[in-house]
Rosetta silent file (secondary structure, phi, psi, omega in degrees, C-alpha in Angstrom):
SEQUENCE: MRALVLGGGGLKAFWLAGRVQWLAESGYETPDVIIGTSAGALVGSYLSSRLLAGQPFKVAAQELVDFMQKIKQSSDIARKRSVFELALDLYKGRWHGLYDLTPLQSLIGVKNYRVEDLVVVCDLQTHQVASIYMSPSYVLASVCEPILARPVLNSLVDGGLREILPIGQAIDMGAIHITALCTQAPGMGPVKLGPMSLFEQITSTIGCFTSEILDNDLALTLAYNQLVVAGRPAKPHHRLIELIVHRADKHYTATYAKFTKDDVDTMLKDGRWPEK
SCORE:     score description
SCORE:     0.000 S_00000001
   1 L     0.000  136.673  179.007  112.979  129.859   98.616 S_00000001
   2 E  -105.776  130.273 -177.678  109.800  128.645   96.908 S_00000001
   3 E  -123.788  140.032  171.964  106.886  127.606   99.104 S_00000001
   4 E  -107.629  115.772 -176.376  103.623  125.830   98.359 S_00000001
   5 E  -106.305  123.661 -176.215  101.030  126.871  100.964 S_00000001
   6 E  -115.995  115.902 -174.912   97.922  124.697  101.237 S_00000001
   7 L   -81.112  170.312  179.134   94.992  126.149  103.150 S_00000001
   8 L   -82.814  168.855  179.322   92.326  124.519  105.268 S_00000001
   9 L   163.231   22.097  176.446   88.803  123.706  104.219 S_00000001
  10 H    58.795 -123.067 -176.343   87.611  120.321  105.442 S_00000001
  11 H   -66.914  -15.265 -178.692   86.288  118.237  102.577 S_00000001
  12 H   -72.146   10.843  168.788   87.639  120.752  100.064 S_00000001
  13 H   -57.515  -29.820  178.741   90.894  118.775  100.278 S_00000001
  14 H   -66.723  -39.964  175.460   89.601  117.269   97.035 S_00000001
  15 H   -62.155  -42.851  178.029   89.647  120.723   95.390 S_00000001
  16 H   -58.135  -45.004 -178.531   93.190  121.192   96.666 S_00000001
  17 H   -62.417  -42.546  177.704   94.289  117.891   95.150 S_00000001
  18 H   -63.737  -38.956 -179.666   92.785  118.844   91.787 S_00000001
  19 H   -71.539  -34.876  175.303   94.474  122.265   91.823 S_00000001
  20 H   -60.687  -43.471  178.515   97.847  120.699   92.755 S_00000001
  21 H   -62.676  -40.704  178.221   97.500  118.440   89.729 S_00000001
  22 H   -62.601  -42.094  177.481   96.666  121.440   87.538 S_00000001
  23 H   -59.635  -45.765 -178.752   99.751  123.278   88.825 S_00000001
  24 H   -61.080  -42.642 -179.540  101.918  120.246   88.065 S_00000001
  25 H   -73.068  -16.772  178.784  100.562  119.937   84.542 S_00000001
  26 L   -92.275    3.918  175.293  101.119  123.685   84.051 S_00000001
  27 L   103.723    1.975  177.896  104.834  123.376   84.753 S_00000001
  28 L   -64.273  132.940 -176.367  105.010  124.059   88.500 S_00000001
  29 L  -104.386  168.578 -177.486  108.116  122.352   89.857 S_00000001
  30 L   -52.674  120.961  179.411  108.901  120.811   93.232 S_00000001
  31 L   -74.174  159.454  177.200  108.769  123.547   95.891 S_00000001
  32 L   -70.450  -31.191 -179.744  111.498  123.964   98.493 S_00000001
  33 E  -147.440  144.979  173.111  108.932  123.677  101.260 S_00000001
  34 E  -116.550  131.218  177.682  105.289  122.631  101.630 S_00000001
  35 E  -128.276  125.869 -178.012  103.194  124.047  104.481 S_00000001
  36 E  -133.119  147.119  173.780   99.656  122.821  105.054 S_00000001
  37 E  -128.660  139.905  178.352   96.920  123.345  107.579 S_00000001
  38 L    56.867 -120.868  178.414   93.823  121.208  108.089 S_00000001
  39 H   -55.933  -35.943  178.766   92.809  119.854  104.664 S_00000001
  40 H   -65.941  -26.708  176.263   96.074  121.267  103.354 S_00000001
  41 H   -68.446  -41.439  178.842   97.976  119.169  105.895 S_00000001
  42 H   -63.556  -48.886 -179.201   96.403  115.999  104.525 S_00000001
  43 H   -66.332  -46.349 -177.264   97.176  116.955  100.918 S_00000001
  44 H   -64.429  -37.927 -178.503  100.621  118.370  101.693 S_00000001
  45 H   -68.121  -37.408  177.988  101.732  115.386  103.722 S_00000001
  46 H   -66.034  -44.054  177.192  100.870  112.940  100.947 S_00000001
  47 H   -57.635  -45.697 -177.641  102.771  115.080   98.441 S_00000001
  48 H   -59.913  -41.211 -178.520  105.722  115.282  100.815 S_00000001
  49 H   -65.699  -35.971 -179.266  105.868  111.503  101.233 S_00000001
  50 H   -75.750  -36.235  176.861  105.900  110.963   97.463 S_00000001
  51 H   -67.405  -37.878  176.647  108.549  113.637   96.867 S_00000001
  52 H   -62.318  -32.900  178.431  110.714  112.041   99.562 S_00000001
  53 L   -74.556   -1.084  175.489  110.366  108.780   97.637 S_00000001
  54 L    95.353    8.655 -179.108  111.992  110.522   94.665 S_00000001
  55 L   -75.878  139.235  170.134  108.922  111.142   92.522 S_00000001
  56 L   -61.626  155.974 -175.807  108.866  114.211   90.233 S_00000001
  57 H   -58.096  -38.657 -178.206  106.254  116.746   91.277 S_00000001
  58 H   -64.802  -40.547  178.396  103.986  115.907   88.341 S_00000001
  59 H   -67.794  -43.143  179.493  104.001  112.201   89.218 S_00000001
  60 H   -60.219  -38.635  179.721  103.486  112.955   92.912 S_00000001
  61 H   -65.903  -40.059  178.197  100.477  115.148   92.043 S_00000001
  62 H   -66.743  -40.154  178.595   98.872  112.356   90.008 S_00000001
  63 H   -65.707  -34.265  174.945   99.468  109.889   92.819 S_00000001
  64 H   -60.095  -47.610  178.837   97.856  112.385   95.197 S_00000001
  65 H   -61.320  -41.606  179.258   94.693  112.458   93.076 S_00000001
  66 H   -61.907  -39.896  178.303   94.658  108.654   92.897 S_00000001
  67 H   -64.566  -46.207 -177.983   94.937  108.536   96.692 S_00000001
  68 H   -65.243  -30.532  179.860   92.123  111.062   97.216 S_00000001
  69 L   -71.027  -11.532  174.899   89.841  109.138   94.873 S_00000001
  70 L   -73.008  -17.830 -179.587   89.962  106.210   97.273 S_00000001
  71 L   -90.503  110.445 -172.778   87.821  108.326   99.614 S_00000001
  72 L  -118.426  -15.206 -177.351   84.258  107.848   98.377 S_00000001
  73 L  -156.777  166.126 -173.222   81.990  108.300  101.418 S_00000001
  74 H   -60.071  -33.922 -177.662   81.993  109.690  104.928 S_00000001
  75 H   -67.296  -13.879  177.432   82.696  106.301  106.532 S_00000001
  76 H   -74.008  -19.303 -177.017   86.064  106.263  104.733 S_00000001
  77 L  -124.877  -19.781 -176.693   87.318  109.098  106.939 S_00000001
  78 L  -152.948  147.516  174.097   85.114  109.275  110.037 S_00000001
  79 E  -114.959  127.306  177.273   82.756  107.181  112.157 S_00000001
  80 E   -70.855  124.153 -176.727   79.808  108.798  113.848 S_00000001
  81 L   -72.833  147.498 -175.633   80.043  107.961  117.530 S_00000001
  82 L   -74.198  161.819  177.047   77.056  106.264  119.128 S_00000001
  83 H   -58.332  -37.981  179.431   74.656  107.879  121.589 S_00000001
  84 H   -61.714  -44.698 -179.680   76.063  105.542  124.254 S_00000001
  85 H   -63.420  -41.266  179.514   79.622  106.784  123.608 S_00000001
  86 H   -66.658  -41.030  178.789   78.543  110.412  123.756 S_00000001
  87 H   -64.807  -37.463  178.974   76.575  109.812  126.987 S_00000001
  88 H   -64.280  -40.214  176.609   79.604  108.077  128.501 S_00000001
  89 H   -58.159  -46.961 -177.252   81.759  111.099  127.676 S_00000001
  90 H   -66.309  -37.491  179.627   79.324  113.404  129.488 S_00000001
  91 H   -64.675  -38.068 -177.370   79.122  111.037  132.463 S_00000001
  92 L   -90.476    3.024  177.317   82.920  110.941  132.803 S_00000001
  93 L    68.036   38.598  179.094   83.304  114.685  132.286 S_00000001
  94 L  -135.240  175.200  174.543   85.259  114.428  129.058 S_00000001
  95 L  -147.400  116.344 -179.386   84.633  115.001  125.353 S_00000001
  96 L  -107.541   14.922  172.590   86.043  112.819  122.607 S_00000001
  97 L    93.676  161.025  175.692   84.078  114.388  119.760 S_00000001
  98 L   -75.647  -23.278 -175.124   81.017  113.639  117.676 S_00000001
  99 E  -129.353  145.040  175.255   83.153  111.661  115.230 S_00000001
 100 E   -98.518  122.784 -176.392   85.911  109.090  115.517 S_00000001
 101 L   -93.551   19.728  178.767   88.701  109.766  112.994 S_00000001
 102 H   -55.653  -40.934  177.016   90.199  106.284  113.135 S_00000001
 103 H   -60.094  -40.703  177.538   89.358  105.629  109.447 S_00000001
 104 H   -65.811  -39.079  178.127   91.220  108.829  108.471 S_00000001
 105 H   -60.257  -38.896  178.148   94.114  107.845  110.702 S_00000001
 106 H   -67.804  -36.151  176.974   94.330  104.549  108.815 S_00000001
 107 H   -65.214  -42.611  178.331   94.355  106.387  105.513 S_00000001
 108 H   -61.701  -40.154  174.941   97.193  108.629  106.663 S_00000001
 109 L    67.048 -161.143  177.073   99.060  105.513  107.704 S_00000001
 110 L  -112.829  105.641 -176.031  102.692  105.473  108.765 S_00000001
 111 L  -128.155  161.309  170.269  104.752  107.486  106.319 S_00000001
 112 L  -104.937  150.309 -176.135  108.012  109.400  106.192 S_00000001
 113 L  -131.174  162.104  174.311  108.060  113.008  104.980 S_00000001
 114 L   -61.437  137.467 -174.882  110.579  115.558  103.792 S_00000001
 115 L   -65.941  -24.370 -176.775  112.165  117.172  106.862 S_00000001
 116 L   -82.864  -14.360 -175.180  111.566  120.699  105.536 S_00000001
 117 L   -86.726  145.718 -170.559  107.801  120.317  105.111 S_00000001
 118 E  -132.575  156.495  168.855  105.426  121.437  107.863 S_00000001
 119 E  -121.189  157.337 -177.808  101.873  121.234  109.107 S_00000001
 120 E  -108.864  128.771  178.193  100.109  123.867  111.234 S_00000001
 121 E  -127.929  158.992  175.270   98.443  122.893  114.513 S_00000001
 122 E  -119.857  135.287  179.676   96.748  124.770  117.335 S_00000001
 123 E   -98.992  114.557 -178.336   97.240  123.851  120.986 S_00000001
 124 L   -66.060  -22.901 -178.470   94.016  124.236  122.991 S_00000001
 125 L   -80.752  -40.386 -178.652   95.932  124.373  126.266 S_00000001
 126 L   -98.782  -13.137 -177.914   98.364  127.190  125.356 S_00000001
 127 L    65.937   20.895 -178.880   96.163  128.814  122.651 S_00000001
 128 E  -100.390  149.819  173.033   99.280  128.951  120.474 S_00000001
 129 E  -106.731  143.565 -177.785   99.572  128.107  116.785 S_00000001
 130 E  -145.921  143.685  168.971  102.685  126.367  115.547 S_00000001
 131 E   -95.374  128.933 -170.659  104.131  125.026  112.329 S_00000001
 132 E  -137.968  154.463 -177.090  105.691  121.677  113.110 S_00000001
 133 E   -59.372  152.839 -177.531  107.434  118.906  111.222 S_00000001
 134 L   -75.483  135.062  169.449  105.226  116.364  109.527 S_00000001
 135 L  -152.005  159.659 -179.965  104.364  113.111  111.243 S_00000001
 136 H   -55.020  -38.475 -179.587  101.216  110.986  111.077 S_00000001
 137 H   -67.004  -41.993 -177.603  100.081  112.279  114.503 S_00000001
 138 H   -73.549  -31.774  174.682  100.609  115.938  113.664 S_00000001
 139 H   -64.186  -45.742  178.144   98.900  115.558  110.292 S_00000001
 140 H   -62.065  -40.387  179.776   95.865  114.044  112.036 S_00000001
 141 H   -61.092  -40.510 -175.781   95.966  116.850  114.620 S_00000001
 142 H   -67.858  -24.489  179.017   95.951  119.490  111.898 S_00000001
 143 L   -97.339    1.896 -175.242   92.748  118.082  110.351 S_00000001
 144 L   -87.487  105.969  178.916   91.013  117.563  113.699 S_00000001
 145 L   -79.393  126.761 -176.729   88.237  120.081  114.130 S_00000001
 146 E   -60.376  149.908 -176.529   87.558  120.737  117.816 S_00000001
 147 L    76.159  -45.667  179.414   84.279  119.465  119.282 S_00000001
 148 L   -70.349  -33.491 -179.175   83.692  117.421  116.138 S_00000001
 149 E  -139.701  162.298 -178.055   86.660  115.149  116.872 S_00000001
 150 L   -73.110  129.715  175.613   88.950  114.277  119.755 S_00000001
 151 L   -54.840  149.301  179.125   92.117  116.410  120.060 S_00000001
 152 E   -92.394  141.004 -178.528   95.351  114.603  119.244 S_00000001
 153 L    52.466   41.346  175.868   97.981  114.192  121.960 S_00000001
 154 L    78.834  -37.841 -171.627   95.427  115.622  124.413 S_00000001
 155 L  -142.939    0.156 -176.009   95.249  119.182  123.074 S_00000001
 156 E   -90.748  129.498 -177.100   96.363  119.552  119.441 S_00000001
 157 E  -137.851 -174.926 -178.656   93.676  120.468  116.882 S_00000001
 158 E   -44.800  118.724  177.745   93.058  122.064  113.483 S_00000001
 159 H   -66.273  -16.674  179.389   95.621  124.787  112.773 S_00000001
 160 H   -66.361  -11.822  175.749   92.962  126.610  110.763 S_00000001
 161 H   -63.254  -25.861 -179.287   91.560  127.966  114.005 S_00000001
 162 L  -119.066  -33.136  178.913   94.387  130.493  113.911 S_00000001
 163 L  -139.401   98.997 -178.415   95.850  130.328  110.374 S_00000001
 164 L   -78.026  -25.482  175.371   93.533  129.090  107.665 S_00000001
 165 L  -135.590   93.591 -167.093   96.072  129.957  104.936 S_00000001
 166 L   -74.847   58.254  177.568   99.532  129.844  106.581 S_00000001
 167 H   -65.314  -38.671 -179.325  101.334  132.390  104.441 S_00000001
 168 H   -60.344  -35.566  177.737  102.933  133.872  107.533 S_00000001
 169 H   -65.642  -36.942  178.246  104.569  130.572  108.363 S_00000001
 170 H   -66.929  -42.205  178.606  106.119  130.469  104.883 S_00000001
 171 H   -61.802  -42.886  179.950  107.421  134.035  105.243 S_00000001
 172 H   -60.920  -28.086  179.807  108.926  133.172  108.631 S_00000001
 173 L   -81.612   -9.991  178.676  110.808  130.327  106.964 S_00000001
 174 L   102.566    9.549  179.466  112.329  132.731  104.433 S_00000001
 175 L   -70.312  137.419  176.125  110.138  132.009  101.390 S_00000001
 176 L  -120.619  -10.316  173.913  109.987  134.844   98.852 S_00000001
 177 E  -122.136  105.541 -173.649  108.082  132.995   96.093 S_00000001
 178 E  -119.546  126.672  170.793  104.822  131.689   97.549 S_00000001
 179 E  -109.321  118.361 -174.653  102.032  129.853   95.754 S_00000001
 180 E  -116.632  131.648  177.872   98.995  129.622   98.041 S_00000001
 181 E  -108.592  117.511 -175.074   95.919  127.491   97.427 S_00000001
 182 E  -112.676  124.206 -175.937   92.808  128.780   99.185 S_00000001
 183 L   -86.470  -13.876 -176.738   89.657  126.675   99.351 S_00000001
 184 L   -83.780  115.225  177.355   87.332  129.429  100.630 S_00000001
 185 L   -73.066  151.350  178.434   85.428  131.038   97.775 S_00000001
 186 L   -63.151  154.201  176.316   84.710  134.796   98.059 S_00000001
 187 L    79.677 -173.982 -177.601   81.384  135.868   99.488 S_00000001
 188 L   -99.383  138.599 -179.429   78.826  133.920  101.461 S_00000001
 189 L   -77.733 -171.539 -179.847   77.768  130.427  100.489 S_00000001
 190 L   -58.391  140.024 -179.702   74.254  128.989  100.289 S_00000001
 191 L  -102.672  126.182  179.529   72.066  129.819  103.279 S_00000001
 192 L   -88.236  128.936  176.456   69.996  127.014  104.764 S_00000001
 193 L   -92.867  143.048  178.985   66.523  128.009  105.911 S_00000001
 194 L    98.222 -176.613 -176.769   64.983  126.269  108.866 S_00000001
 195 L   -61.590  146.717  179.245   66.468  124.345  111.813 S_00000001
 196 L  -110.673  143.973  175.455   70.130  123.393  111.755 S_00000001
 197 L   -71.949  168.104  177.218   71.619  120.147  113.035 S_00000001
 198 H   -60.188  -42.585  178.906   74.277  120.213  115.756 S_00000001
 199 H   -59.779  -44.527 -179.228   76.951  119.450  113.156 S_00000001
 200 H   -65.681  -38.509  177.572   75.734  122.317  110.964 S_00000001
 201 H   -63.382  -41.954 -179.286   75.694  124.725  113.898 S_00000001
 202 H   -66.336  -48.362 -177.953   79.274  123.828  114.841 S_00000001
 203 H   -67.277  -34.141  177.126   80.660  124.062  111.312 S_00000001
 204 H   -67.921  -37.894  177.498   78.792  127.314  110.664 S_00000001
 205 H   -63.309  -44.762  178.124   80.190  128.804  113.872 S_00000001
 206 H   -61.831  -40.482 -179.746   83.714  127.829  112.857 S_00000001
 207 H   -63.127  -30.687 -179.404   83.103  129.317  109.416 S_00000001
 208 H   -58.924  -43.310 -176.661   82.149  132.671  110.916 S_00000001
 209 H   -94.025  -19.608  177.093   85.590  133.319  112.310 S_00000001
 210 H   -70.320  -28.262  176.985   87.702  131.460  109.756 S_00000001
 211 H   -62.560  -42.265  178.728   86.545  133.939  107.081 S_00000001
 212 H   -68.912  -37.420  177.141   88.035  136.780  109.112 S_00000001
 213 H   -61.799  -42.666  178.670   91.211  134.775  109.754 S_00000001
 214 H   -60.000  -46.135  178.374   91.550  134.218  106.001 S_00000001
 215 H   -57.926  -40.490  178.552   91.244  137.943  105.288 S_00000001
 216 H   -66.316  -40.390  179.483   94.003  138.601  107.816 S_00000001
 217 H   -62.345  -41.314 -179.742   96.224  135.909  106.305 S_00000001
 218 H   -70.324  -33.084  179.993   95.850  137.417  102.817 S_00000001
 219 H   -74.707  -18.271 -175.620   96.466  140.951  104.090 S_00000001
 220 H   -60.321  -46.335 -177.970   99.682  139.882  105.804 S_00000001
 221 H   -64.169  -40.531  177.890  101.756  139.764  102.614 S_00000001
 222 H   -59.490  -47.162  179.799  100.563  143.189  101.489 S_00000001
 223 H   -64.716  -39.307  178.673  101.508  144.717  104.823 S_00000001
 224 H   -59.723  -49.743 -178.141  104.826  142.875  104.787 S_00000001
 225 H   -67.053  -34.673  177.990  105.710  144.167  101.294 S_00000001
 226 H   -62.178  -39.259  178.184  104.638  147.713  102.170 S_00000001
 227 H   -66.507  -39.779  179.564  107.081  147.754  105.065 S_00000001
 228 H   -64.787  -45.335  179.521  109.887  146.454  102.831 S_00000001
 229 H   -63.016  -35.096 -179.196  109.188  149.081  100.161 S_00000001
 230 L   -77.431   -3.337 -179.426  109.091  151.812  102.806 S_00000001
 231 L    79.005   17.420 -178.926  112.513  150.743  104.011 S_00000001
 232 L  -127.377   55.994 -178.882  111.141  149.586  107.364 S_00000001
 233 L   -62.694  149.625 -179.674  111.093  145.762  107.161 S_00000001
 234 L   -61.045  -33.123  175.782  110.017  143.922  110.300 S_00000001
 235 L  -133.669  148.234 -175.249  113.352  142.106  110.219 S_00000001
 236 L   -55.965  -31.643 -174.990  116.598  143.200  108.440 S_00000001
 237 L   -87.418   -2.147 -177.397  116.678  140.172  106.138 S_00000001
 238 L   -66.029  140.535  179.253  113.088  140.548  104.862 S_00000001
 239 L  -129.316  169.008  177.964  112.637  140.958  101.090 S_00000001
 240 L   -61.435  139.575 -177.989  109.700  141.542   98.782 S_00000001
 241 L  -102.984  131.542  170.306  107.379  138.562   98.561 S_00000001
 242 E   -94.521  114.625 -176.990  105.943  137.265   95.303 S_00000001
 243 E  -117.871  125.553  173.571  102.553  135.803   96.176 S_00000001
 244 E  -117.818  120.504 -178.074  100.292  133.914   93.779 S_00000001
 245 E  -110.640  125.769  171.575   96.935  132.875   95.229 S_00000001
 246 E  -103.865  121.504 -173.868   94.665  130.267   93.665 S_00000001
 247 E  -124.308  134.511  175.705   91.223  130.522   95.193 S_00000001
 248 L   -57.048  144.072  179.735   88.176  128.322   94.763 S_00000001
 249 L  -111.803   10.936  178.176   85.330  130.099   93.011 S_00000001
 250 L  -130.507  151.586  172.311   82.513  127.879   94.241 S_00000001
 251 L   -97.966  132.969 -179.882   80.967  127.147   97.615 S_00000001
 252 L  -112.579  136.249 -176.059   80.524  123.470   98.399 S_00000001
 253 L   -95.288  -13.363 -179.199   77.924  122.212  100.846 S_00000001
 254 L   -66.987  143.496  176.962   79.282  118.686  101.272 S_00000001
 255 E  -129.407  167.353 -178.764   80.939  117.915  104.629 S_00000001
 256 L   -69.608  -10.569  175.333   82.830  114.903  105.887 S_00000001
 257 L   -77.462  -24.566 -178.450   79.638  113.962  107.791 S_00000001
 258 E  -158.821  109.344  174.856   77.816  113.511  104.494 S_00000001
 259 L  -154.806  166.712 -178.252   79.203  113.364  100.978 S_00000001
 260 L  -127.898  171.942  176.362   79.137  111.146   97.906 S_00000001
 261 H   -59.544  -34.697  177.928   81.518  110.098   95.145 S_00000001
 262 H   -61.704  -39.484  176.918   79.864  112.706   92.940 S_00000001
 263 H   -62.505  -42.519  178.441   80.908  115.427   95.430 S_00000001
 264 H   -59.414  -50.166 -176.968   84.482  114.081   95.312 S_00000001
 265 H   -62.949  -37.990 -179.415   84.530  114.057   91.510 S_00000001
 266 H   -64.837  -45.379 -177.941   83.061  117.578   91.284 S_00000001
 267 H   -68.791  -39.436  174.935   85.651  119.128   93.595 S_00000001
 268 H   -60.844  -43.565 -179.675   88.539  117.328   91.888 S_00000001
 269 H   -64.627  -44.824 -179.216   87.276  118.475   88.500 S_00000001
 270 H   -62.970  -36.224  177.852   86.807  122.083   89.645 S_00000001
 271 H   -68.431  -37.357 -177.743   90.363  122.103   90.994 S_00000001
 272 H   -72.062  -27.478 -172.383   91.787  120.720   87.755 S_00000001
 273 L  -124.048   77.866 -177.277   89.979  123.210   85.532 S_00000001
 274 L   -65.600  -20.511 -178.264   90.252  126.742   87.001 S_00000001
 275 L   -81.239   -9.360 -177.502   89.036  128.403   83.843 S_00000001
 276 L   -96.282    0.000    0.000   85.636  126.710   84.017 S_00000001
């Protein structure tokens, strides 16, 4: 089984879309399964809907880029909630997030997806991570960063809290040829000096532990293959995994709270041209 694994990364969904197009133009064919978390859920779900419609992978990838280019500014995907709305949340003892994702929900729309394709979500009530069939609600849940936005279906949020690059989910499904797209560049990004906004504090805090989660996700395949080679696979049917990882080589400072069309074009271009 061949799997395309699409990692999380917020606004770096544009980089993912560019890299998917590069893969398609390089001869990559329709995978047996697509698994996405967070930004990867948004990208993967659109791909899945186009593949279900009968489009070849190369055409679906181009349509994905065309779709992503419709997003030109933060208001296209999120609305900053008013001070009154935030105060009302506190008064009623609830929290519906700093941002309203209704614009993103409208972009996702009502689509059908291939039954084999999955998104990764985290349940705040059970603290469990799960790969689940694609639906508009679950796609929205997978891109919903806690505190920043309201959980979907009461408790479902960004799967990247537990699996930022869901290679393990692909292995559990039986994939032995995995192409994984990782939006997190190695090392530490630019450091901002001086006071940080609430949004910056939240996203920086999330970034602290997602880096460690990513390292664990990447180490999983190595440990898995070592057990197979040693004749001690975790499960009798396990086989050696071929893993190819495409990883962003730049840190991007744009967030869905503030970005421009130039940011979109830069990330799409960087994804399309890995040698540059």
